[in-house]
N, C-alpha and C positions, 0 to 999 in steps of 0.2 A: 503276733508273737505269743500273746498270752493264750490264745486258742491252741497253738502248736504245743506249747508247754503242757497244757492240761491234757492233750491227747496222748501224752507219754504215760499217763497213769494206767496201771495194770487193769483197772476196771473198764477201760476202753479197748482192750486187746481184741475182744471178740467182735466189736462193732465194725472195725475196719483194720485188718492186720497190717496192710501196707502203710496207712497213715500212722498207726501206733508205732511201727518199726522206725519210720522216718523221724517221728517226734522224739522217740527214745534216743536215736543217734544224735539229734540236734541238742537235746537236753544234756546228754552225756558230755558233749563237747563244751557246752556252756559251763558245766560244772568241773571242767578240766579232767575228765576221765578219758583214757586213751580210746576206749570204745565201749559200747553199750552191752556187749555180751556179758551175761551173768548178773546184770544189774536189774533190780526190781524196784521200779518207781511206784510209790503209792502215796495216798493222802495229799495229793498236790493241791495247794491253795494258792491262787493268784489274785493280787490286788493291783489295779491300775491307778496311777496318779494318787497314791496313798502316802500321806505325810511328805509331800513334795518329791517323792520317788516315782519314777516313771513306771517301773514294774517291780513288784515285790513278790517273791515266791518262797513258800515254805513247803517242804516235802520230806518224805522219807525215802531213803535209798538203802535197800537191803536192811531195813528196820533201824537205820541210823538217821537222825534228824539233820537236815540241811536247810540253808537259806540261800537265796540267790537274789541279788539286787542289780537291776539293770537301769542305768541312767544314760540317756542319750546326749 
């Protein structure tokens, strides 16, 4: 899951367009956006098992700061 989230970053768009597009759609859903069209994901940082949280994500979406906490 952490790899998928990191792949949504704009800096990975040229490496593999299909993977980036899929990751962007998944991340948009996790952040409760209706779809990824028009969203620019950048500065994605992911920590695993940080402070007893399974996955902690900090990122920018269209130059606005977001955090995502995933606990299983």
